[in-house]
SEFIGU-301371 format. One record per residue (C-alpha): residue in one letter; x, y, z; residue number from 1. Coordinates in steps of 0.5 Angstrom, whole numbers, always signed. Example, Ala and Ser with C-alpha at 12.3 -4.5 7.8 and 13.67 -1.06 7.14 Angstrom:
! residues 2
<atom a,<+25,-9,+16>,1>;
<atom s,<+27,-2,+14>,2>;
//
This chain:
! residues 95
<atom m,<-4,-76,-18>,1>;
<atom q,<+2,-74,-23>,2>;
<atom y,<-2,-71,-29>,3>;
<atom l,<-6,-66,-23>,4>;
<atom n,<+2,-64,-22>,5>;
<atom y,<+3,-63,-30>,6>;
<atom l,<-3,-59,-30>,7>;
<atom i,<-2,-53,-25>,8>;
<atom i,<+6,-53,-28>,9>;
<atom a,<+3,-52,-35>,10>;
<atom l,<-3,-47,-32>,11>;
<atom f,<+4,-43,-28>,12>;
<atom l,<+7,-43,-35>,13>;
<atom f,<+1,-41,-39>,14>;
<atom f,<+0,-35,-34>,15>;
<atom i,<+7,-32,-34>,16>;
<atom i,<+8,-33,-41>,17>;
<atom k,<+2,-29,-44>,18>;
<atom r,<+4,-24,-38>,19>;
<atom f,<+10,-22,-42>,20>;
<atom l,<+7,-23,-50>,21>;
<atom t,<+5,-16,-53>,22>;
<atom t,<-2,-14,-52>,23>;
<atom q,<-6,-15,-59>,24>;
<atom g,<-6,-9,-62>,25>;
<atom a,<+0,-5,-57>,26>;
<atom i,<+8,-4,-60>,27>;
<atom n,<+13,-3,-57>,28>;
<atom i,<+18,+3,-59>,29>;
<atom a,<+24,+5,-56>,30>;
<atom s,<+26,+12,-52>,31>;
<atom t,<+28,+15,-59>,32>;
<atom n,<+22,+14,-63>,33>;
<atom l,<+19,+17,-57>,34>;
<atom k,<+22,+23,-57>,35>;
<atom c,<+20,+24,-65>,36>;
<atom d,<+12,+22,-61>,37>;
<atom l,<+12,+27,-56>,38>;
<atom n,<+11,+33,-61>,39>;
<atom d,<+5,+29,-65>,40>;
<atom k,<-1,+33,-63>,41>;
<atom n,<-6,+26,-66>,42>;
<atom k,<-4,+22,-60>,43>;
<atom q,<-5,+22,-53>,44>;
<atom f,<+1,+21,-47>,45>;
<atom v,<-1,+17,-41>,46>;
<atom d,<+4,+15,-34>,47>;
<atom v,<+1,+9,-31>,48>;
<atom r,<+5,+10,-25>,49>;
<atom t,<+2,+11,-18>,50>;
<atom p,<+2,+19,-16>,51>;
<atom g,<+9,+19,-12>,52>;
<atom e,<+13,+15,-18>,53>;
<atom y,<+10,+21,-22>,54>;
<atom k,<+11,+27,-18>,55>;
<atom g,<+18,+24,-16>,56>;
<atom n,<+20,+24,-25>,57>;
<atom h,<+16,+24,-31>,58>;
<atom i,<+16,+26,-38>,59>;
<atom k,<+13,+33,-39>,60>;
<atom g,<+7,+32,-43>,61>;
<atom f,<+5,+26,-41>,62>;
<atom k,<-2,+25,-36>,63>;
<atom n,<-2,+21,-30>,64>;
<atom i,<-7,+16,-30>,65>;
<atom p,<-5,+10,-25>,66>;
<atom l,<-6,+4,-27>,67>;
<atom h,<-11,+2,-22>,68>;
<atom q,<-16,+8,-24>,69>;
<atom l,<-14,+7,-31>,70>;
<atom a,<-21,+3,-33>,71>;
<atom q,<-25,+9,-30>,72>;
<atom k,<-21,+15,-33>,73>;
<atom a,<-20,+13,-39>,74>;
<atom e,<-27,+15,-42>,75>;
<atom k,<-27,+21,-39>,76>;
<atom d,<-20,+24,-39>,77>;
<atom l,<-18,+20,-46>,78>;
<atom s,<-20,+20,-53>,79>;
<atom k,<-22,+13,-58>,80>;
<atom e,<-20,+17,-64>,81>;
<atom i,<-13,+18,-61>,82>;
<atom e,<-7,+13,-61>,83>;
<atom e,<-4,+12,-53>,84>;
<atom i,<+3,+11,-52>,85>;
<atom v,<+3,+9,-45>,86>;
<atom i,<+9,+8,-40>,87>;
<atom c,<+12,+7,-33>,88>;
<atom q,<+17,+5,-30>,89>;
<atom s,<+20,-2,-32>,90>;
<atom g,<+15,-3,-38>,91>;
<atom m,<+10,-9,-33>,92>;
<atom r,<+4,-4,-32>,93>;
<atom s,<+4,+0,-39>,94>;
<atom h,<+4,-7,-43>,95>;
//
């Protein structure tokens, strides 16, 4: 029974740590770097917040594709050939 408790705790910690690790191939950039990238025509800009959050305040040039719709809309709305810059409110959804 005690081993089961350790297993549950280990799995819980694994999922928490995995949630905060950077996705393979993804990098975090500072807002100062983003300002430089905004004029780059070889990048696509995506805001994965809800439409309400996006409408309340957004960065000009970012396309709103809510996270729950991203998988469906990515193929139609985004090019696989161009780098994406993805943002959200706190960084968790864009991660």
